[in-house]
N, C-alpha and C positions, 0 to 999 in steps of 0.2 A: 251650307247651313251648319250650325254648331248646336246640337241638341243632346239632351239627356232623355232617354226613354225609361220611364218608370212603369212598374206594374208587376204583379205577382208572377212567379214561375209559370210559364204556359199562357201568359196573357197575349203573346204574339209579338214581343219586342224584337226578336230576331228576324221574323218575317217582315215586319214593318221596316226595320233598318235596311234589309236587303233591297226592298222596293225603293226606298228613299235614295240609296246609293246611285240608282239609275237616273235620278232627277238632276243632280248637279255634280256628281263625282265625289261627293263626301264619302269618307271611308267608315265602315262599320267597325267599331272597337268593342269586342265582347271579352270581358275579363274571364268569363267562363271558358270560351274557346282557347284563350291564351293559356289558362291554367291547365285545361285538359290536355292540350298539346305538350305542356311541360311534364305532366304526369306520364303520358305515353312515352316521351323521350327519356324519362328517368333522370331529368335534371335535378339539381339541388332544390330549386324552387318547387319542382313537381313533387318531390318526395315529401317536402314539408306540407304542401297543400293537400296531398292525397288523403291523409288521415282525416282532415277537416271535412273535405268534400264527401267522402264515403259516409260520414256520420250525418250528413245533411246540415252541418254547421257552416258558419261564415269563415272564410279564410282571413287571418289577422291583417289589420290595416297596414302594418309596415311592409308586408309582402306585396299587397295590392298597390300601395302608393308608389313603391319602387318601380313596378311594372308600368303604371300609368305615366309617370314622369318621363320614362324612356319613350313610351309609345307616342305620346302627344307631340313630341318634338321630332318625330320622323317625318321625312319630306312629304309623304302622301297625305299628311293631315293638313297641309297648307290650304287645300280646297274646302276643308270642313270635315267634321267628324260626327258620328252618331254613337253616343255612349250607351251600350246595350247591357243593362244589368249592373251598372255602376253609376253613382255610388249606391251603397245598400244601407248605410246607416248615417245618422246625423254627423258623427265625427268624420266619416269619410267625405260627406258633403262639404264640411268646413275645411278639411284638408285639400279637397279639390278646388275650392274657391281660392285658397291661398296659392295653390300651384298655378292656376290659370292667371291670377293677378301677376305672379312672378314671371310667367312666360309671355305675358301681354296678350292673352286670348279672352274674348268676351262671348259668353253663351247667348244664343238667341232665345231659347226657352227649354223648360222641362215639360215633357208630355207624359201625362199619367194615363195609362191604358186600364180602364176599369172593366173587368170581365168577371161574370159570375163564377163562383167556386165550382159548381157542377160542370161547367164548360171546361174549366182548367183541368179538373180531374180526368175527364173524358179525353181531352187532347193529349195529356202527358202519359197516361197509362197505355195509350195506343201509339205513342211515338217511338220510332226506331232511328238510330244514328249509325252512320258508317264508322267502322272501327279504325279506319285509317286516319291518323292525326293530320295528315296533309289534306284530307278531303272533308270529313265530318259532315257529309250531306245528310239532311234530315228527311225522314219519311213518316207516313202515318198508315198503319195497317188498314184503316177504314177509308180515309179520303185520298191518300197519296202513297199506295204501296209500291215497292220496287217492282220492276217488270218480272224479275225472277225472285221468288220468295227467299229472303235472307241474303240477297246479293246486291251490292250497290250498283245502280245503273251507271254511275260515272266512272268508278275505278275498279269495280269487280271485287272489292274487299267484303268481308262478312258485315252484315247489318245486325246490330245488337240493340237490346233494351239496356239502357244505362242503369247502373246500380241505384242512382238517385231518382229513377223514374218508375219505381214500383209504387203501388198505392201507399204503402206504409211510409216510404221515404218522402213521397210527395206531400203527405199530410204533415210530416215533420217540417218540410221546407216551407209550407204555407203558414204553419205556426210561427216559424222563425221570421218569415216575411211580415206577418201581421204585427209582431212584437217590435221588430227592429227597423224594417224598411218602410212600412206604410206611413209612419210619421214624416217621411221625406216630402210627401205632398204638401203638408202644412208648412214645412221649412221653405220650399220653393214658392209657395203662395206668398209668404212674408217677403221673399226676395223679389216678388213681382214677376216671376218667370213661369208660373204654372199654367198649363192648359190641360183640363180634364177631357178625355174622349171616351164616351160610353158607346162602344161598338165592338161587335165580334168579327166584323169583316175587315181584313187588313186593307183592302182597297178604299173603304170608307175612311179609315184612320188616316191613310196617306193623303187622301184628297182634303181632309179637314186640316191637316198640317200645312199642306201647300196653300190652301186658301188663307190660313192665318198669316203665313209668311209672304203672301202675295206673289207666289211663284207660278 
């Protein structure tokens, strides 16, 4: 499957993408994870992206499109891919359409995860992430805490609250989303690719997508 997952920060795009990878071997592609890894590694891209991310702003399109062009042509994308958190603006969507046409790839659909604001705030302020860039396992202090407080179950690295997941930063991210990213739903509706899913359960979202694709 070749899908775009749309939705506000904390809508569950990453969780849904991970569940879908188990269905047919499609790979999850999260620009956020790629960028955070670059920041941790101190690469040139990471240094440029870091300032934007800390402020809760979007990373410039030229940085993102360069990453995506390389990533979508890697061998593991041959089975399919799930774009998690990309595109985030109409210009990015238009640039992605040109990129996919150029490399001969056709999208199945864009899935919009519609989740209430209060659910998102609760999810993100209680979320914790492994600080190891090679792991980045995600926990929730309420629903899925690590076995040992503050320590990743998988690799033993410290588990942290990301700077962009404080309540103040989340409110800024949601404002940015509503202004720049929410219009993507209308863009993909015009393209005939949009499917809206109103559900807070990731399993329900995954089953809805599978039913639509006939999997």
